[in-house]
ROZATI-214802 format. One record per residue (C-alpha): residue number from 0; y, z negated, x negated. Coordinates in Angstrom, 3 decimals, padded with zeros to 6 digits. Each point is the difference from the previous one (the first is absolute). Layout:
BEGIN
SITE | resi | north | up | east
SITE | NUM | Y | Z | X
...
END
This chain:
BEGIN
SITE | resi | north | up | east
SITE | 0 | -042.221 | 008.304 | -000.149
SITE | 1 | 001.054 | -001.233 | -003.472
SITE | 2 | 002.629 | -002.728 | 000.098
SITE | 3 | 002.425 | 002.008 | -002.152
SITE | 4 | -000.083 | 002.938 | 002.430
SITE | 5 | 000.508 | -002.283 | 002.985
SITE | 6 | 003.009 | -001.610 | -001.669
SITE | 7 | 001.520 | 003.363 | -000.869
SITE | 8 | -000.283 | 001.172 | 003.633
SITE | 9 | 001.466 | -003.183 | 001.505
SITE | 10 | 003.592 | 000.069 | 001.209
SITE | 11 | 002.405 | -001.967 | -002.227
SITE | 12 | 000.760 | -003.493 | 001.283
SITE | 13 | 003.645 | -001.153 | 000.316
SITE | 14 | -000.324 | -002.837 | -002.502
SITE | 15 | -001.289 | -000.407 | -003.556
SITE | 16 | -003.382 | -000.991 | -001.354
SITE | 17 | -000.280 | -002.596 | -002.795
SITE | 18 | -001.025 | 002.867 | -002.286
SITE | 19 | 003.447 | 001.536 | 000.478
SITE | 20 | 001.712 | -003.042 | -001.492
SITE | 21 | -002.503 | 000.020 | -002.848
SITE | 22 | 000.933 | 003.626 | -000.640
SITE | 23 | 003.717 | -000.886 | -000.174
SITE | 24 | -000.686 | -002.878 | -002.395
SITE | 25 | -002.029 | 002.308 | -002.229
SITE | 26 | 002.676 | 002.677 | 000.172
SITE | 27 | 002.565 | -002.519 | -001.208
SITE | 28 | -002.211 | -000.776 | -003.000
SITE | 29 | -000.924 | 003.622 | -000.697
SITE | 30 | 003.187 | 001.852 | 000.902
SITE | 31 | -000.884 | 003.263 | -001.683
SITE | 32 | -001.068 | 003.461 | 001.133
SITE | 33 | -003.321 | -000.204 | -001.815
SITE | 34 | -000.974 | -002.948 | 002.208
SITE | 35 | 001.479 | 001.212 | 003.304
SITE | 36 | -001.016 | 003.655 | 000.125
SITE | 37 | -003.778 | -000.593 | 000.141
SITE | 38 | 000.666 | -002.565 | 002.773
SITE | 39 | 002.476 | 002.018 | 002.075
SITE | 40 | -002.486 | 000.512 | 002.830
SITE | 41 | -000.608 | -003.758 | 000.045
SITE | 42 | 003.751 | -000.607 | 000.241
SITE | 43 | 000.275 | 002.383 | 002.934
SITE | 44 | -002.914 | -001.576 | 001.877
SITE | 45 | 000.980 | -003.621 | -000.648
SITE | 46 | 003.803 | 000.226 | 000.210
SITE | 47 | 001.510 | 003.331 | 001.002
SITE | 48 | -002.078 | 000.633 | 003.125
SITE | 49 | 000.292 | -003.574 | 001.362
SITE | 50 | 003.760 | 000.087 | -000.673
SITE | 51 | 000.328 | 003.207 | 002.009
SITE | 52 | -001.965 | -001.647 | 002.814
SITE | 53 | 002.320 | -003.039 | -000.080
SITE | 54 | 003.061 | 002.245 | 000.087
SITE | 55 | -001.461 | 001.918 | 002.931
SITE | 56 | -000.389 | -003.230 | 001.993
SITE | 57 | 003.582 | -000.976 | -000.798
SITE | 58 | 001.303 | 003.430 | 000.996
SITE | 59 | -001.705 | -000.353 | 003.380
SITE | 60 | 001.724 | -003.336 | 000.586
SITE | 61 | 003.414 | 001.223 | -001.189
SITE | 62 | 000.273 | 002.185 | 003.101
SITE | 63 | 001.105 | -003.182 | 001.795
SITE | 64 | 002.552 | -001.437 | -002.448
SITE | 65 | 000.814 | 002.523 | -002.772
SITE | 66 | -000.683 | 003.547 | 001.258
SITE | 67 | 002.575 | 001.444 | -002.380
SITE | 68 | -002.007 | -001.222 | -002.984
SITE | 69 | -003.365 | 001.553 | 000.822
SITE | 70 | -001.155 | 002.329 | -002.785
SITE | 71 | -003.268 | 001.571 | -001.043
SITE | 72 | -002.128 | -002.589 | -001.759
SITE | 73 | -000.098 | 002.074 | -003.188
SITE | 74 | 003.807 | -000.037 | -000.113
SITE | 75 | 000.153 | -003.787 | 000.357
SITE | 76 | -002.542 | -000.798 | -002.703
SITE | 77 | 001.369 | -000.326 | -003.518
SITE | 78 | -001.873 | 001.792 | -002.753
SITE | 79 | -001.992 | -002.141 | -002.429
SITE | 80 | 001.556 | 001.904 | -002.893
SITE | 81 | 003.061 | -001.487 | -001.683
SITE | 82 | 003.035 | 002.110 | -000.878
SITE | 83 | 000.266 | -000.639 | -003.742
SITE | 84 | 002.559 | 002.702 | -000.832
SITE | 85 | 002.928 | -002.383 | -000.454
SITE | 86 | -001.894 | -003.211 | -000.706
SITE | 87 | -001.023 | -001.627 | -003.247
SITE | 88 | -003.081 | -001.256 | 001.852
SITE | 89 | -002.418 | 002.931 | -000.234
SITE | 90 | -002.882 | -001.491 | 001.968
SITE | 91 | -001.076 | 002.855 | 002.282
SITE | 92 | -001.052 | -001.970 | 003.090
SITE | 93 | 001.317 | -002.680 | 002.322
SITE | 94 | -002.163 | -003.072 | 000.448
SITE | 95 | 000.822 | -000.247 | 003.715
SITE | 96 | -000.019 | 002.201 | 003.100
SITE | 97 | 002.959 | 000.273 | 002.352
SITE | 98 | 001.493 | 001.865 | 002.952
SITE | 99 | 003.567 | 000.654 | 001.170
SITE | 100 | 001.406 | 001.242 | 003.309
SITE | 101 | 003.506 | 001.471 | -000.260
SITE | 102 | 001.963 | 001.081 | 003.066
SITE | 103 | -000.216 | 003.628 | 001.067
SITE | 104 | 002.984 | 001.864 | -001.398
SITE | 105 | 000.434 | -002.514 | -002.829
SITE | 106 | -003.176 | 000.819 | -001.942
SITE | 107 | 001.880 | 001.369 | -003.021
SITE | 108 | 002.384 | -002.938 | -000.164
SITE | 109 | -002.483 | -002.636 | 001.171
SITE | 110 | 002.230 | -002.040 | 002.327
SITE | 111 | -001.425 | -003.171 | 001.536
SITE | 112 | -003.724 | -000.037 | 000.687
SITE | 113 | -003.318 | -001.817 | -000.067
SITE | 114 | -002.240 | -000.774 | -002.977
SITE | 115 | -003.190 | -001.765 | -000.954
SITE | 116 | -001.645 | -000.496 | -003.365
SITE | 117 | -003.460 | -001.213 | -001.017
SITE | 118 | -000.914 | -001.207 | -003.457
SITE | 119 | -002.882 | -002.210 | -001.177
SITE | 120 | 002.026 | -003.175 | 000.557
SITE | 121 | 002.038 | 000.464 | 003.203
SITE | 122 | 001.087 | 002.035 | 002.999
SITE | 123 | 003.731 | 000.668 | 000.256
SITE | 124 | 001.518 | 001.197 | 003.291
SITE | 125 | 003.665 | 000.997 | -000.004
SITE | 126 | 002.593 | 001.834 | 002.068
SITE | 127 | 003.593 | 000.975 | -000.657
SITE | 128 | 002.200 | 002.009 | -002.358
SITE | 129 | -001.118 | -000.774 | -003.554
SITE | 130 | 001.294 | 002.856 | -002.156
SITE | 131 | 002.944 | 001.469 | 001.927
SITE | 132 | 001.954 | 002.728 | -001.722
SITE | 133 | 003.698 | -000.416 | -000.751
SITE | 134 | 001.134 | 001.561 | 003.274
SITE | 135 | -002.494 | -002.084 | 001.947
SITE | 136 | 001.176 | -003.188 | -001.680
SITE | 137 | 003.547 | 000.831 | 001.070
SITE | 138 | -001.055 | 000.893 | 003.559
SITE | 139 | -001.898 | -003.256 | 000.525
SITE | 140 | 002.762 | -002.088 | -001.557
SITE | 141 | 002.674 | 001.572 | 002.187
SITE | 142 | -002.211 | -000.506 | 003.047
SITE | 143 | -000.365 | -003.684 | -000.876
SITE | 144 | 003.768 | -000.469 | 000.060
SITE | 145 | -000.102 | 000.231 | 003.788
SITE | 146 | -003.645 | -000.803 | 000.776
SITE | 147 | -000.863 | -002.895 | -002.313
SITE | 148 | -000.309 | -002.514 | 002.835
SITE | 149 | -002.593 | 002.039 | 001.867
SITE | 150 | -001.854 | 000.681 | -003.260
SITE | 151 | -000.095 | -003.717 | -000.830
SITE | 152 | -001.378 | -000.646 | 003.476
SITE | 153 | -002.871 | 002.402 | -000.703
SITE | 154 | -000.786 | -001.702 | -003.323
SITE | 155 | 000.057 | -003.453 | 001.618
SITE | 156 | -002.273 | 000.864 | 002.919
SITE | 157 | -002.717 | -002.695 | 000.208
SITE | 158 | -002.870 | 002.502 | -000.302
SITE | 159 | 001.618 | 001.565 | -003.083
SITE | 160 | 000.500 | -003.354 | -001.690
SITE | 161 | -003.594 | -001.062 | 000.741
SITE | 162 | -001.490 | 003.287 | -001.201
SITE | 163 | 002.018 | 001.017 | -003.034
SITE | 164 | 001.340 | -001.605 | -003.155
SITE | 165 | 003.637 | -000.983 | -000.490
SITE | 166 | 002.250 | 003.065 | -000.032
SITE | 167 | 000.955 | 001.034 | -003.542
SITE | 168 | 002.352 | 002.868 | -000.696
SITE | 169 | 000.249 | 000.402 | -003.792
SITE | 170 | 003.691 | -000.690 | 000.438
SITE | 171 | 002.929 | 000.906 | -002.239
SITE | 172 | 002.002 | -002.855 | -001.490
SITE | 173 | 003.298 | 001.393 | 001.293
SITE | 174 | 001.102 | 001.960 | 003.026
SITE | 175 | -000.644 | 003.754 | -000.249
SITE | 176 | 003.075 | 002.057 | -000.792
SITE | 177 | 002.069 | 000.735 | 003.084
SITE | 178 | -001.301 | -002.916 | 002.095
SITE | 179 | 002.083 | -003.117 | 000.796
SITE | 180 | -001.410 | -002.913 | -002.053
SITE | 181 | 000.754 | -002.549 | 002.731
SITE | 182 | -001.707 | 001.880 | 002.830
SITE | 183 | -002.404 | -002.084 | 002.117
SITE | 184 | -002.816 | 002.457 | -000.740
SITE | 185 | 000.445 | -000.039 | -003.767
SITE | 186 | -003.310 | -001.762 | -000.683
SITE | 187 | -001.741 | 002.914 | 001.720
SITE | 188 | 002.303 | 002.708 | -001.355
SITE | 189 | -000.655 | -001.079 | -003.610
SITE | 190 | -003.710 | 000.743 | 000.511
SITE | 191 | -001.559 | 003.081 | -001.550
SITE | 192 | -002.997 | -000.069 | 002.335
SITE | 193 | -000.659 | -001.364 | 003.458
SITE | 194 | -003.424 | -000.771 | 001.321
SITE | 195 | -002.851 | -002.356 | 000.762
SITE | 196 | -003.204 | -000.718 | -001.913
SITE | 197 | -003.114 | -002.112 | 000.426
SITE | 198 | -002.733 | -000.757 | -002.537
SITE | 199 | -003.470 | -000.647 | 001.401
SITE | 200 | -003.243 | -001.059 | -001.724
SITE | 201 | -002.044 | 002.931 | -001.254
SITE | 202 | -002.881 | -001.134 | 002.218
SITE | 203 | 001.928 | 001.517 | 002.926
SITE | 204 | -000.707 | 003.533 | -001.247
SITE | 205 | -003.768 | -000.552 | 000.394
SITE | 206 | 000.262 | -000.832 | 003.704
SITE | 207 | -000.424 | 002.502 | 002.864
SITE | 208 | 003.278 | -001.437 | 001.358
SITE | 209 | 001.995 | 001.332 | -002.984
SITE | 210 | 001.679 | 002.845 | 001.914
SITE | 211 | 000.886 | -002.302 | 002.882
SITE | 212 | 001.617 | -002.472 | -002.410
SITE | 213 | 002.141 | 002.690 | -001.636
SITE | 214 | 000.961 | 001.407 | 003.405
SITE | 215 | 001.084 | -003.447 | 001.195
SITE | 216 | 002.269 | -000.422 | -003.017
SITE | 217 | 001.475 | 003.484 | 000.396
SITE | 218 | 000.649 | -000.536 | 003.711
SITE | 219 | 001.898 | -003.233 | -000.678
SITE | 220 | 002.079 | 001.698 | -002.716
SITE | 221 | 000.778 | 003.103 | 002.099
SITE | 222 | 003.431 | -001.181 | 001.315
SITE | 223 | 001.174 | -000.622 | -003.586
SITE | 224 | -001.199 | 003.438 | -001.129
SITE | 225 | 001.645 | 001.682 | 003.001
SITE | 226 | 003.295 | -001.773 | -000.703
SITE | 227 | 000.031 | 001.082 | -003.638
SITE | 228 | -000.806 | 003.591 | 000.901
SITE | 229 | 002.778 | 000.242 | 002.601
SITE | 230 | 002.828 | 000.666 | -002.514
SITE | 231 | -002.275 | 002.204 | -002.135
SITE | 232 | -001.054 | 002.199 | 002.904
SITE | 233 | 003.641 | 000.401 | 000.992
SITE | 234 | 000.929 | 001.017 | -003.547
SITE | 235 | -002.794 | 002.607 | -000.113
SITE | 236 | 000.586 | 001.405 | 003.491
SITE | 237 | 000.961 | 003.701 | -000.070
SITE | 238 | 003.664 | 000.594 | 000.612
SITE | 239 | 000.940 | 001.897 | 003.137
SITE | 240 | 001.456 | 003.436 | -000.582
SITE | 241 | 003.688 | 000.504 | 000.653
SITE | 242 | 000.798 | 002.865 | 002.384
SITE | 243 | 003.571 | 001.261 | 000.334
SITE | 244 | 001.350 | -003.210 | -001.445
SITE | 245 | -001.730 | -002.130 | 002.626
SITE | 246 | -002.933 | -002.431 | -000.358
END
């Protein structure tokens, strides 16, 4: 059997080949449709199919620690195409591949979730609420008024501190409107995002243990994600109907 046919029939592996990183480096240099379109099948074989296999492995593991985040692999994988409608940067393609797991019921508003990102230089693994909408910002901030001590405890857990970088929240300079400036949770309330992130050497993406490494990071971050989603899930819960003036 010809080698090309054998490769085409083989099941995708849940990690990347060196050729996949070469493809991303070339895409960064030749970010144009004329270069990408003739190589679309190569992109799918080298990057899309292995990414779907990685996501599938992670979904299987999430049954144990994040069952509410399990989604079809195709829904987790970000498209390679950039949205250039409102951007001055008209390059049509991203030079990385990434996946995101939002919580069921919060897909349209994102909520807190799990993310990983591969580019030619590094692997980024993250979890948390990174682009919360206005109502979600308010819900998390109000939750922190009463729950900041338990949230700090989650961030300071030894496994979290060993695994992830220092927590950074893209904080406001002043207290948000309507919140007491001298509150003990103000350093957390001023944040505009809450989450954890780790940057690993790109060599990790070439190892058969890639999925296991991402799963380990996600599992450690799960209590933080669950805490952040608690006020969001409550805000999105359907209201009970009122019958005869009674609830």
